N, CA, C and O atoms as a GROMACS GRO file, in nm:
protein
  596
    1MET      N    1   0.994   0.652   2.241
    1MET     CA    2   0.852   0.617   2.322
    1MET      C    3   0.731   0.598   2.210
    1MET      O    4   0.692   0.692   2.140
    2PRO      N    5   0.690   0.494   2.205
    2PRO     CA    6   0.615   0.444   2.097
    2PRO      C    7   0.478   0.557   2.102
    2PRO      O    8   0.449   0.630   2.197
    3LEU      N    9   0.416   0.545   1.984
    3LEU     CA   10   0.324   0.645   1.955
    3LEU      C   11   0.191   0.595   2.022
    3LEU      O   12   0.178   0.473   2.020
    4ASP      N   13   0.106   0.656   2.073
    4ASP     CA   14  -0.019   0.623   2.163
    4ASP      C   15  -0.121   0.604   2.001
    4ASP      O   16  -0.139   0.684   1.909
    5ARG      N   17  -0.165   0.478   2.021
    5ARG     CA   18  -0.246   0.401   1.902
    5ARG      C   19  -0.381   0.437   1.937
    5ARG      O   20  -0.466   0.380   1.869
    6SER      N   21  -0.424   0.515   2.025
    6SER     CA   22  -0.586   0.553   2.026
    6SER      C   23  -0.626   0.627   1.900
    6SER      O   24  -0.745   0.641   1.872
    7PHE      N   25  -0.544   0.666   1.835
    7PHE     CA   26  -0.598   0.725   1.674
    7PHE      C   27  -0.662   0.619   1.611
    7PHE      O   28  -0.742   0.639   1.519
    8VAL      N   29  -0.639   0.527   1.646
    8VAL     CA   30  -0.693   0.405   1.575
    8VAL      C   31  -0.860   0.419   1.554
    8VAL      O   32  -0.932   0.436   1.456
    9GLU      N   33  -0.880   0.404   1.680
    9GLU     CA   34  -1.038   0.420   1.716
    9GLU      C   35  -1.097   0.549   1.714
    9GLU      O   36  -1.217   0.559   1.690
   10LEU      N   37  -1.020   0.657   1.737
   10LEU     CA   38  -1.093   0.796   1.687
   10LEU      C   39  -1.122   0.775   1.541
   10LEU      O   40  -1.233   0.804   1.498
   11ASN      N   41  -1.005   0.717   1.443
   11ASN     CA   42  -1.050   0.743   1.312
   11ASN      C   43  -1.156   0.647   1.281
   11ASN      O   44  -1.230   0.677   1.187
   12ARG      N   45  -1.173   0.556   1.334
   12ARG     CA   46  -1.276   0.414   1.321
   12ARG      C   47  -1.402   0.517   1.343
   12ARG      O   48  -1.488   0.549   1.261
   13ALA      N   49  -1.388   0.556   1.471
   13ALA     CA   50  -1.527   0.626   1.509
   13ALA      C   51  -1.575   0.744   1.420
   13ALA      O   52  -1.694   0.754   1.389
   14SER      N   53  -1.494   0.821   1.384
   14SER     CA   54  -1.513   0.916   1.310
   14SER      C   55  -1.548   0.885   1.146
   14SER      O   56  -1.636   0.950   1.088
   15THR      N   57  -1.469   0.778   1.076
   15THR     CA   58  -1.534   0.700   0.948
   15THR      C   59  -1.669   0.658   0.961
   15THR      O   60  -1.750   0.680   0.871
   16GLY      N   61  -1.707   0.582   1.096
   16GLY     CA   62  -1.811   0.516   1.097
   16GLY      C   63  -1.914   0.627   1.090
   16GLY      O   64  -2.005   0.610   1.009
   17ARG      N   65  -1.912   0.746   1.167
   17ARG     CA   66  -1.988   0.851   1.190
   17ARG      C   67  -2.028   0.913   1.041
   17ARG      O   68  -2.144   0.939   1.008
   18MET      N   69  -1.930   0.928   0.972
   18MET     CA   70  -1.910   0.980   0.825
   18MET      C   71  -2.002   0.904   0.759
   18MET      O   72  -2.098   0.950   0.698
   19ARG      N   73  -1.972   0.775   0.769
   19ARG     CA   74  -2.041   0.645   0.680
   19ARG      C   75  -2.192   0.663   0.704
   19ARG      O   76  -2.270   0.668   0.609
   20SER      N   77  -2.243   0.674   0.864
   20SER     CA   78  -2.366   0.676   0.904
   20SER      C   79  -2.465   0.800   0.850
   20SER      O   80  -2.585   0.791   0.823
   21LEU      N   81  -2.374   0.921   0.842
   21LEU     CA   82  -2.420   1.027   0.788
   21LEU      C   83  -2.475   1.023   0.651
   21LEU      O   84  -2.588   1.044   0.607
   22VAL      N   85  -2.366   0.992   0.597
   22VAL     CA   86  -2.373   0.972   0.444
   22VAL      C   87  -2.494   0.888   0.414
   22VAL      O   88  -2.575   0.931   0.331
   23ALA      N   89  -2.516   0.765   0.476
   23ALA     CA   90  -2.607   0.677   0.433
   23ALA      C   91  -2.763   0.716   0.473
   23ALA      O   92  -2.858   0.664   0.413
   24ARG      N   93  -2.781   0.815   0.584
   24ARG     CA   94  -2.913   0.890   0.613
   24ARG      C   95  -2.940   1.000   0.528
   24ARG      O   96  -3.058   1.031   0.514
   25LEU      N   97  -2.848   1.069   0.463
   25LEU     CA   98  -2.881   1.190   0.408
   25LEU      C   99  -2.944   1.183   0.278
   25LEU      O  100  -2.911   1.082   0.215
   26SER      N  101  -3.033   1.269   0.213
   26SER     CA  102  -3.091   1.252   0.084
   26SER      C  103  -3.004   1.315  -0.005
   26SER      O  104  -2.909   1.374   0.047
   27ASP      N  105  -3.014   1.316  -0.122
   27ASP     CA  106  -2.976   1.380  -0.225
   27ASP      C  107  -2.984   1.526  -0.211
   27ASP      O  108  -2.889   1.597  -0.240
   28GLY      N  109  -3.101   1.576  -0.166
   28GLY     CA  110  -3.117   1.725  -0.109
   28GLY      C  111  -3.057   1.743  -0.005
   28GLY      O  112  -2.985   1.843  -0.006
   29GLN      N  113  -3.059   1.667   0.113
   29GLN     CA  114  -2.963   1.720   0.213
   29GLN      C  115  -2.817   1.746   0.195
   29GLN      O  116  -2.750   1.818   0.268
   30LEU      N  117  -2.765   1.664   0.066
   30LEU     CA  118  -2.624   1.669   0.054
   30LEU      C  119  -2.615   1.796   0.009
   30LEU      O  120  -2.501   1.834   0.034
   31GLN      N  121  -2.687   1.895  -0.054
   31GLN     CA  122  -2.675   2.026  -0.103
   31GLN      C  123  -2.723   2.125   0.011
   31GLN      O  124  -2.747   2.242  -0.022
   32THR      N  125  -2.738   2.088   0.136
   32THR     CA  126  -2.759   2.173   0.224
   32THR      C  127  -2.621   2.266   0.244
   32THR      O  128  -2.512   2.211   0.254
   33PRO      N  129  -2.634   2.404   0.251
   33PRO     CA  130  -2.535   2.496   0.284
   33PRO      C  131  -2.476   2.456   0.406
   33PRO      O  132  -2.544   2.415   0.500
   34VAL      N  133  -2.328   2.468   0.410
   34VAL     CA  134  -2.240   2.455   0.538
   34VAL      C  135  -2.163   2.579   0.535
   34VAL      O  136  -2.064   2.581   0.461
   35GLY      N  137  -2.192   2.685   0.605
   35GLY     CA  138  -2.099   2.793   0.594
   35GLY      C  139  -2.131   2.891   0.448
   35GLY      O  140  -2.233   2.877   0.380
   36LYS      N  141  -2.037   2.977   0.422
   36LYS     CA  142  -2.096   3.047   0.336
   36LYS      C  143  -2.118   3.006   0.190
   36LYS      O  144  -2.203   3.055   0.116
   37ARG      N  145  -2.014   2.894   0.154
   37ARG     CA  146  -2.022   2.877   0.006
   37ARG      C  147  -2.026   2.695  -0.026
   37ARG      O  148  -2.057   2.628  -0.124
   38TRP      N  149  -1.977   2.664   0.108
   38TRP     CA  150  -1.969   2.533   0.104
   38TRP      C  151  -2.106   2.434   0.111
   38TRP      O  152  -2.200   2.484   0.172
   39THR      N  153  -2.118   2.344   0.075
   39THR     CA  154  -2.237   2.234   0.118
   39THR      C  155  -2.190   2.121   0.173
   39THR      O  156  -2.069   2.099   0.167
   40ALA      N  157  -2.271   2.038   0.230
   40ALA     CA  158  -2.259   1.900   0.291
   40ALA      C  159  -2.173   1.827   0.188
   40ALA      O  160  -2.067   1.783   0.231
   41SER      N  161  -2.209   1.803   0.033
   41SER     CA  162  -2.143   1.738  -0.043
   41SER      C  163  -2.008   1.800  -0.051
   41SER      O  164  -1.909   1.728  -0.041
   42THR      N  165  -1.999   1.915  -0.066
   42THR     CA  166  -1.847   1.992  -0.101
   42THR      C  167  -1.764   1.979   0.028
   42THR      O  168  -1.641   1.974   0.019
   43THR      N  169  -1.832   1.973   0.161
   43THR     CA  170  -1.741   1.948   0.267
   43THR      C  171  -1.667   1.812   0.277
   43THR      O  172  -1.551   1.781   0.304
   44LEU      N  173  -1.806   1.725   0.236
   44LEU     CA  174  -1.729   1.581   0.212
   44LEU      C  175  -1.627   1.534   0.132
   44LEU      O  176  -1.541   1.452   0.164
   45ALA      N  177  -1.645   1.611  -0.010
   45ALA     CA  178  -1.550   1.614  -0.108
   45ALA      C  179  -1.398   1.664  -0.047
   45ALA      O  180  -1.285   1.619  -0.066
   46HIS      N  181  -1.450   1.780   0.035
   46HIS     CA  182  -1.300   1.825   0.094
   46HIS      C  183  -1.236   1.727   0.187
   46HIS      O  184  -1.114   1.716   0.183
   47LEU      N  185  -1.294   1.666   0.256
   47LEU     CA  186  -1.295   1.557   0.346
   47LEU      C  187  -1.204   1.445   0.254
   47LEU      O  188  -1.094   1.406   0.293
   48ALA      N  189  -1.254   1.408   0.152
   48ALA     CA  190  -1.200   1.271   0.074
   48ALA      C  191  -1.053   1.348   0.003
   48ALA      O  192  -0.946   1.288   0.003
   49PHE      N  193  -1.066   1.457  -0.041
   49PHE     CA  194  -0.917   1.530  -0.068
   49PHE      C  195  -0.817   1.510   0.026
   49PHE      O  196  -0.708   1.461  -0.008
   50TRP      N  197  -0.845   1.545   0.150
   50TRP     CA  198  -0.725   1.564   0.247
   50TRP      C  199  -0.706   1.434   0.306
   50TRP      O  200  -0.600   1.410   0.364
   51ASP      N  201  -0.822   1.323   0.295
   51ASP     CA  202  -0.781   1.188   0.340
   51ASP      C  203  -0.680   1.132   0.213
   51ASP      O  204  -0.575   1.075   0.242
   52LEU      N  205  -0.716   1.151   0.090
   52LEU     CA  206  -0.606   1.110  -0.017
   52LEU      C  207  -0.500   1.178  -0.045
   52LEU      O  208  -0.414   1.138  -0.124
   53ARG      N  209  -0.493   1.292   0.019
   53ARG     CA  210  -0.352   1.365   0.029
   53ARG      C  211  -0.286   1.262   0.121
   53ARG      O  212  -0.193   1.199   0.070
   54VAL      N  213  -0.320   1.233   0.254
   54VAL     CA  214  -0.250   1.175   0.336
   54VAL      C  215  -0.215   1.037   0.288
   54VAL      O  216  -0.106   0.996   0.327
   55LEU      N  217  -0.290   0.951   0.205
   55LEU     CA  218  -0.273   0.848   0.141
   55LEU      C  219  -0.154   0.844   0.052
   55LEU      O  220  -0.076   0.750   0.040
   56HIS      N  221  -0.151   0.990  -0.026
   56HIS     CA  222  -0.051   0.988  -0.105
   56HIS      C  223   0.104   1.007  -0.049
   56HIS      O  224   0.211   0.972  -0.099
   57LEU      N  225   0.073   1.079   0.083
   57LEU     CA  226   0.179   1.107   0.174
   57LEU      C  227   0.258   0.960   0.219
   57LEU      O  228   0.379   0.941   0.204
   58LEU      N  229   0.168   0.871   0.274
   58LEU     CA  230   0.188   0.713   0.284
   58LEU      C  231   0.259   0.654   0.196
   58LEU      O  232   0.364   0.601   0.230
   59ASP      N  233   0.218   0.651   0.078
   59ASP     CA  234   0.265   0.618  -0.028
   59ASP      C  235   0.418   0.636  -0.060
   59ASP      O  236   0.482   0.539  -0.101
   60ALA      N  237   0.466   0.739  -0.045
   60ALA     CA  238   0.576   0.807  -0.064
   60ALA      C  239   0.657   0.798   0.048
   60ALA      O  240   0.779   0.798   0.030
   61THR      N  241   0.610   0.789   0.165
   61THR     CA  242   0.686   0.770   0.267
   61THR      C  243   0.732   0.628   0.302
   61THR      O  244   0.838   0.597   0.357
   62GLU      N  245   0.634   0.545   0.260
   62GLU     CA  246   0.670   0.380   0.288
   62GLU      C  247   0.778   0.366   0.154
   62GLU      O  248   0.885   0.312   0.181
   63ARG      N  249   0.762   0.397   0.051
   63ARG     CA  250   0.871   0.384  -0.067
   63ARG      C  251   1.007   0.430  -0.021
   63ARG      O  252   1.105   0.364  -0.055
   64GLU      N  253   1.019   0.537   0.053
   64GLU     CA  254   1.126   0.616   0.086
   64GLU      C  255   1.182   0.546   0.224
   64GLU      O  256   1.303   0.544   0.243
   65GLY      N  257   1.100   0.494   0.308
   65GLY     CA  258   1.147   0.453   0.411
   65GLY      C  259   1.173   0.554   0.524
   65GLY      O  260   1.228   0.518   0.628
   66THR      N  261   1.133   0.686   0.501
   66THR     CA  262   1.147   0.824   0.598
   66THR      C  263   1.031   0.894   0.550
   66THR      O  264   0.968   0.871   0.447
   67LEU      N  265   1.006   1.000   0.654
   67LEU     CA  266   0.890   1.089   0.577
   67LEU      C  267   0.910   1.176   0.459
   67LEU      O  268   1.011   1.243   0.435
   68VAL      N  269   0.816   1.169   0.397
   68VAL     CA  270   0.815   1.255   0.248
   68VAL      C  271   0.681   1.336   0.285
   68VAL      O  272   0.571   1.282   0.299
   69ALA      N  273   0.700   1.443   0.295
   69ALA     CA  274   0.585   1.556   0.288
   69ALA      C  275   0.584   1.678   0.212
   69ALA      O  276   0.628   1.785   0.257
   70PRO      N  277   0.542   1.665   0.112
   70PRO     CA  278   0.528   1.777   0.039
   70PRO      C  279   0.452   1.883   0.083
   70PRO      O  280   0.336   1.852   0.109
   71GLU      N  281   0.483   2.002   0.100
   71GLU     CA  282   0.392   2.101   0.152
   71GLU      C  283   0.289   2.150   0.037
   71GLU      O  284   0.325   2.169  -0.079
   72ILE      N  285   0.173   2.165   0.078
   72ILE     CA  286   0.046   2.217   0.022
   72ILE      C  287   0.013   2.336   0.068
   72ILE      O  288   0.003   2.344   0.190
   73ASP      N  289  -0.010   2.455  -0.010
   73ASP     CA  290  -0.034   2.577   0.001
   73ASP      C  291  -0.173   2.595   0.073
   73ASP      O  292  -0.258   2.517   0.030
   74VAL      N  293  -0.213   2.675   0.165
   74VAL     CA  294  -0.337   2.695   0.246
   74VAL      C  295  -0.434   2.725   0.126
   74VAL      O  296  -0.553   2.698   0.143
   75ALA      N  297  -0.395   2.775   0.017
   75ALA     CA  298  -0.495   2.806  -0.085
   75ALA      C  299  -0.562   2.700  -0.156
   75ALA      O  300  -0.662   2.713  -0.227
   76VAL      N  301  -0.491   2.579  -0.127
   76VAL     CA  302  -0.546   2.467  -0.213
   76VAL      C  303  -0.701   2.440  -0.178
   76VAL      O  304  -0.771   2.376  -0.256
   77ASN      N  305  -0.742   2.480  -0.082
   77ASN     CA  306  -0.894   2.475  -0.029
   77ASN      C  307  -0.967   2.586  -0.128
   77ASN      O  308  -1.084   2.568  -0.162
   78ASP      N  309  -0.911   2.671  -0.161
   78ASP     CA  310  -0.991   2.786  -0.225
   78ASP      C  311  -0.994   2.715  -0.377
   78ASP      O  312  -1.095   2.730  -0.446
   79ILE      N  313  -0.894   2.648  -0.422
   79ILE     CA  314  -0.860   2.593  -0.554
   79ILE      C  315  -0.933   2.460  -0.560
   79ILE      O  316  -0.970   2.419  -0.669
   80LEU      N  317  -0.959   2.387  -0.444
   80LEU     CA  318  -1.008   2.272  -0.459
   80LEU      C  319  -1.183   2.280  -0.468
   80LEU      O  320  -1.251   2.186  -0.508
   81HIS      N  321  -1.245   2.428  -0.416
   81HIS     CA  322  -1.386   2.413  -0.399
   81HIS      C  323  -1.472   2.390  -0.545
   81HIS      O  324  -1.568   2.313  -0.559
   82PRO      N  325  -1.406   2.487  -0.661
   82PRO     CA  326  -1.505   2.438  -0.758
   82PRO      C  327  -1.477   2.309  -0.816
   82PRO      O  328  -1.557   2.268  -0.900
   83LEU      N  329  -1.388   2.245  -0.791
   83LEU     CA  330  -1.382   2.106  -0.850
   83LEU      C  331  -1.478   2.005  -0.782
   83LEU      O  332  -1.540   1.921  -0.847
   84ALA      N  333  -1.487   2.021  -0.628
   84ALA     CA  334  -1.566   1.984  -0.536
   84ALA      C  335  -1.700   1.999  -0.551
   84ALA      O  336  -1.782   1.918  -0.508
   85ALA      N  337  -1.725   2.102  -0.613
   85ALA     CA  338  -1.868   2.154  -0.640
   85ALA      C  339  -1.928   2.082  -0.772
   85ALA      O  340  -2.050   2.071  -0.792
   86ALA      N  341  -1.845   2.041  -0.844
   86ALA     CA  342  -1.878   1.964  -0.983
   86ALA      C  343  -1.880   1.815  -0.962
   86ALA      O  344  -1.900   1.749  -1.064
   87ILE      N  345  -1.860   1.743  -0.838
   87ILE     CA  346  -1.883   1.624  -0.832
   87ILE      C  347  -2.035   1.622  -0.784
   87ILE      O  348  -2.087   1.704  -0.709
   88PRO      N  349  -2.089   1.523  -0.837
   88PRO     CA  350  -2.244   1.509  -0.786
   88PRO      C  351  -2.244   1.478  -0.651
   88PRO      O  352  -2.160   1.400  -0.608
   89PRO      N  353  -2.352   1.545  -0.554
   89PRO     CA  354  -2.351   1.522  -0.439
   89PRO      C  355  -2.318   1.350  -0.382
   89PRO      O  356  -2.214   1.320  -0.322
   90ARG      N  357  -2.391   1.287  -0.404
   90ARG     CA  358  -2.394   1.145  -0.378
   90ARG      C  359  -2.240   1.098  -0.400
   90ARG      O  360  -2.166   1.044  -0.318
   91GLN      N  361  -2.216   1.129  -0.514
   91GLN     CA  362  -2.063   1.055  -0.537
   91GLN      C  363  -1.972   1.123  -0.455
   91GLN      O  364  -1.872   1.063  -0.416
   92ALA      N  365  -1.994   1.248  -0.422
   92ALA     CA  366  -1.899   1.329  -0.332
   92ALA      C  367  -1.879   1.271  -0.186
   92ALA      O  368  -1.780   1.285  -0.116
   93ALA      N  369  -1.972   1.216  -0.163
   93ALA     CA  370  -2.008   1.170  -0.036
   93ALA      C  371  -1.946   1.020  -0.023
   93ALA      O  372  -1.880   0.982   0.074
   94GLU      N  373  -1.975   0.950  -0.125
   94GLU     CA  374  -1.934   0.830  -0.124
   94GLU      C  375  -1.769   0.814  -0.141
   94GLU      O  376  -1.698   0.726  -0.094
   95ILE      N  377  -1.739   0.904  -0.205
   95ILE     CA  378  -1.578   0.931  -0.223
   95ILE      C  379  -1.512   0.959  -0.077
   95ILE      O  380  -1.412   0.894  -0.045
   96ALA      N  381  -1.557   1.039  -0.002
   96ALA     CA  382  -1.560   1.061   0.111
   96ALA      C  383  -1.519   0.949   0.213
   96ALA      O  384  -1.418   0.945   0.285
   97VAL      N  385  -1.636   0.845   0.200
   97VAL     CA  386  -1.626   0.750   0.302
   97VAL      C  387  -1.526   0.662   0.260
   97VAL      O  388  -1.448   0.612   0.342
   98ARG      N  389  -1.519   0.634   0.115
   98ARG     CA  390  -1.430   0.538   0.049
   98ARG      C  391  -1.278   0.574   0.107
   98ARG      O  392  -1.201   0.486   0.145
   99ALA      N  393  -1.245   0.724   0.110
   99ALA     CA  394  -1.134   0.771   0.119
   99ALA      C  395  -1.048   0.754   0.255
   99ALA      O  396  -0.927   0.738   0.270
  100ALA      N  397  -1.181   0.767   0.374
  100ALA     CA  398  -1.173   0.742   0.485
  100ALA      C  399  -1.133   0.617   0.524
  100ALA      O  400  -1.026   0.600   0.583
  101GLU      N  401  -1.216   0.519   0.493
  101GLU     CA  402  -1.195   0.368   0.514
  101GLU      C  403  -1.053   0.341   0.480
  101GLU      O  404  -0.980   0.285   0.561
  102ASP      N  405  -1.000   0.388   0.338
  102ASP     CA  406  -0.890   0.336   0.298
  102ASP      C  407  -0.763   0.393   0.391
  102ASP      O  408  -0.673   0.320   0.433
  103LEU      N  409  -0.772   0.538   0.415
  103LEU     CA  410  -0.659   0.617   0.489
  103LEU      C  411  -0.673   0.503   0.637
  103LEU      O  412  -0.585   0.421   0.666
  104ASP      N  413  -0.781   0.520   0.704
  104ASP     CA  414  -0.786   0.413   0.817
  104ASP      C  415  -0.713   0.268   0.820
  104ASP      O  416  -0.651   0.218   0.914
  105ARG      N  417  -0.734   0.220   0.708
  105ARG     CA  418  -0.688   0.080   0.716
  105ARG      C  419  -0.512   0.114   0.696
  105ARG      O  420  -0.433   0.049   0.765
  106ARG      N  421  -0.477   0.183   0.630
  106ARG     CA  422  -0.320   0.220   0.602
  106ARG      C  423  -0.277   0.269   0.713
  106ARG      O  424  -0.169   0.220   0.746
  107LEU      N  425  -0.322   0.357   0.795
  107LEU     CA  426  -0.244   0.414   0.895
  107LEU      C  427  -0.243   0.290   1.007
  107LEU      O  428  -0.142   0.287   1.077
  108GLU      N  429  -0.331   0.202   1.030
  108GLU     CA  430  -0.332   0.110   1.119
  108GLU      C  431  -0.234   0.020   1.119
  108GLU      O  432  -0.187  -0.024   1.224
  109ASN      N  433  -0.194  -0.018   1.001
  109ASN     CA  434  -0.088  -0.106   0.952
  109ASN      C  435   0.032  -0.048   0.904
  109ASN      O  436   0.108  -0.125   0.846
  110LEU      N  437   0.068   0.076   0.917
  110LEU     CA  438   0.187   0.146   0.883
  110LEU      C  439   0.288   0.123   0.995
  110LEU      O  440   0.259   0.138   1.113
  111PRO      N  441   0.412   0.085   0.950
  111PRO     CA  442   0.516   0.053   1.049
  111PRO      C  443   0.522   0.172   1.125
  111PRO      O  444   0.499   0.284   1.078
  112PRO      N  445   0.564   0.141   1.282
  112PRO     CA  446   0.573   0.228   1.366
  112PRO      C  447   0.649   0.340   1.357
  112PRO      O  448   0.606   0.453   1.377
  113GLN      N  449   0.761   0.313   1.328
  113GLN     CA  450   0.878   0.416   1.306
  113GLN      C  451   0.820   0.542   1.203
  113GLN      O  452   0.821   0.662   1.231
  114LEU      N  453   0.776   0.488   1.091
  114LEU     CA  454   0.709   0.576   1.002
  114LEU      C  455   0.591   0.640   1.062
  114LEU      O  456   0.593   0.763   1.064
  115LEU      N  457   0.500   0.586   1.107
  115LEU     CA  458   0.385   0.634   1.175
  115LEU      C  459   0.438   0.778   1.272
  115LEU      O  460   0.400   0.895   1.263
  116GLU      N  461   0.539   0.716   1.363
  116GLU     CA  462   0.572   0.835   1.460
  116GLU      C  463   0.660   0.938   1.386
  116GLU      O  464   0.672   1.044   1.447
  117GLN      N  465   0.730   0.927   1.258
  117GLN     CA  466   0.754   1.034   1.188
  117GLN      C  467   0.638   1.134   1.168
  117GLN      O  468   0.628   1.253   1.197
  118ILE      N  469   0.559   1.053   1.111
  118ILE     CA  470   0.427   1.137   1.064
  118ILE      C  471   0.356   1.201   1.122
  118ILE      O  472   0.300   1.302   1.082
  119HIS      N  473   0.346   1.137   1.258
  119HIS     CA  474   0.287   1.186   1.365
  119HIS      C  475   0.361   1.321   1.398
  119HIS      O  476   0.301   1.428   1.382
  120ALA      N  477   0.474   1.317   1.436
  120ALA     CA  478   0.553   1.409   1.491
  120ALA      C  479   0.579   1.547   1.400
  120ALA      O  480   0.616   1.658   1.438
  121ARG      N  481   0.546   1.497   1.260
  121ARG     CA  482   0.542   1.623   1.185
  121ARG      C  483   0.416   1.683   1.182
  121ARG      O  484   0.417   1.806   1.190
  122TYR      N  485   0.294   1.623   1.170
  122TYR     CA  486   0.177   1.677   1.173
  122TYR      C  487   0.074   1.582   1.234
  122TYR      O  488   0.047   1.481   1.170
  123GLU      N  489   0.011   1.606   1.354
  123GLU     CA  490  -0.049   1.520   1.426
  123GLU      C  491  -0.189   1.470   1.336
  123GLU      O  492  -0.212   1.350   1.322
  124ARG      N  493  -0.276   1.571   1.280
  124ARG     CA  494  -0.372   1.585   1.181
  124ARG      C  495  -0.360   1.473   1.072
  124ARG      O  496  -0.460   1.421   1.022
  125TRP      N  497  -0.208   1.434   1.030
  125TRP     CA  498  -0.208   1.341   0.926
  125TRP      C  499  -0.238   1.210   0.979
  125TRP      O  500  -0.280   1.130   0.895
  126VAL      N  501  -0.225   1.162   1.119
  126VAL     CA  502  -0.238   1.048   1.152
  126VAL      C  503  -0.394   1.054   1.238
  126VAL      O  504  -0.476   0.968   1.208
  127VAL      N  505  -0.422   1.133   1.322
  127VAL     CA  506  -0.516   1.136   1.382
  127VAL      C  507  -0.666   1.226   1.295
  127VAL      O  508  -0.715   1.330   1.341
  128ARG      N  509  -0.710   1.164   1.181
  128ARG     CA  510  -0.780   1.218   1.104
  128ARG      C  511  -0.915   1.242   1.180
  128ARG      O  512  -0.982   1.339   1.146
  129ALA      N  513  -0.950   1.176   1.262
  129ALA     CA  514  -1.069   1.232   1.357
  129ALA      C  515  -1.064   1.369   1.368
  129ALA      O  516  -1.162   1.437   1.337
  130LEU      N  517  -0.944   1.426   1.417
  130LEU     CA  518  -0.968   1.558   1.442
  130LEU      C  519  -1.012   1.645   1.312
  130LEU      O  520  -1.076   1.749   1.324
  131HIS      N  521  -0.980   1.605   1.213
  131HIS     CA  522  -1.022   1.715   1.086
  131HIS      C  523  -1.157   1.646   1.038
  131HIS      O  524  -1.240   1.727   0.997
  132ARG      N  525  -1.191   1.522   1.037
  132ARG     CA  526  -1.310   1.503   1.006
  132ARG      C  527  -1.437   1.513   1.087
  132ARG      O  528  -1.552   1.519   1.042
  133ASN      N  529  -1.401   1.514   1.203
  133ASN     CA  530  -1.506   1.543   1.316
  133ASN      C  531  -1.550   1.688   1.311
  133ASN      O  532  -1.667   1.720   1.327
  134ALA      N  533  -1.449   1.777   1.288
  134ALA     CA  534  -1.480   1.928   1.285
  134ALA      C  535  -1.595   1.948   1.163
  134ALA      O  536  -1.709   1.990   1.183
  135HIS      N  537  -1.541   1.910   1.036
  135HIS     CA  538  -1.639   1.911   0.924
  135HIS      C  539  -1.763   1.837   0.942
  135HIS      O  540  -1.866   1.891   0.902
  136LEU      N  541  -1.768   1.714   1.001
  136LEU     CA  542  -1.895   1.656   1.042
  136LEU      C  543  -1.991   1.741   1.097
  136LEU      O  544  -2.099   1.768   1.044
  137ASP      N  545  -1.940   1.791   1.230
  137ASP     CA  546  -2.006   1.878   1.337
  137ASP      C  547  -2.087   1.987   1.248
  137ASP      O  548  -2.208   2.002   1.264
  138ALA      N  549  -2.010   2.064   1.151
  138ALA     CA  550  -2.046   2.174   1.064
  138ALA      C  551  -2.159   2.112   0.996
  138ALA      O  552  -2.270   2.159   1.019
  139ILE      N  553  -2.149   2.027   0.928
  139ILE     CA  554  -2.262   1.939   0.828
  139ILE      C  555  -2.387   1.939   0.952
  139ILE      O  556  -2.481   2.018   0.963
  140GLU      N  557  -2.367   1.876   1.001
  140GLU     CA  558  -2.491   1.820   1.121
  140GLU      C  559  -2.543   1.947   1.178
  140GLU      O  560  -2.663   1.955   1.201
  141ALA      N  561  -2.455   2.057   1.205
  141ALA     CA  562  -2.526   2.166   1.257
  141ALA      C  563  -2.612   2.243   1.136
  141ALA      O  564  -2.724   2.290   1.153
  142ALA      N  565  -2.555   2.244   1.040
  142ALA     CA  566  -2.602   2.304   0.909
  142ALA      C  567  -2.738   2.209   0.883
  142ALA      O  568  -2.836   2.277   0.853
  143LEU      N  569  -2.756   2.102   0.887
  143LEU     CA  570  -2.861   2.019   0.889
  143LEU      C  571  -2.982   2.059   0.975
  143LEU      O  572  -3.095   2.090   0.938
  144LYS      N  573  -2.926   2.050   1.114
  144LYS     CA  574  -3.020   2.095   1.219
  144LYS      C  575  -3.087   2.241   1.189
  144LYS      O  576  -3.207   2.267   1.195
  145GLN      N  577  -2.978   2.330   1.153
  145GLN     CA  578  -3.068   2.495   1.117
  145GLN      C  579  -3.170   2.447   1.019
  145GLN      O  580  -3.289   2.466   1.044
  146GLN      N  581  -3.136   2.391   0.916
  146GLN     CA  582  -3.208   2.390   0.811
  146GLN      C  583  -3.352   2.328   0.821
  146GLN      O  584  -3.449   2.369   0.758
  147ALA      N  585  -3.350   2.218   0.914
  147ALA     CA  586  -3.472   2.159   0.973
  147ALA      C  587  -3.555   2.233   1.058
  147ALA      O  588  -3.675   2.212   1.078
  148GLU      N  589  -3.481   2.326   1.108
  148GLU     CA  590  -3.563   2.406   1.234
  148GLU      C  591  -3.625   2.514   1.155
  148GLU      O  592  -3.718   2.576   1.208
  149ARG      N  593  -3.589   2.545   1.041
  149ARG     CA  594  -3.645   2.666   0.960
  149ARG      C  595  -3.805   2.626   0.901
  149ARG      O  596  -3.868   2.708   0.834
   0.00000   0.00000   0.00000
């Protein structure tokens, strides 16, 4: 059974949402705390990392003609955080948008049989909107909370 391609529009919408959010945020707002130790910019850098990770997975999968999915320990987020914090906020935001756009294009054009293998392994590698929207919700909630202070 062919994969439901509704992920294409979901991903495009989440990338559009990210692009719009990044465009309207000031450099100061990019430093808004999101959770205990993350900021809007480090959260966007986190999204860029995971989108770039899926792009890497797609490269290997297309080269091999079958799913290649190296495991990444959950601890990678803790390892990533100091690196994400070192990226200037505006640059982190722009990297996140660019990675999302690049990944959306690749997923939309991936051969169906490879896309189905990837989706069967882990839905969030294909429906990136699931991951992106969760973090965009957190950023927007933090911005709203800060504005209400």
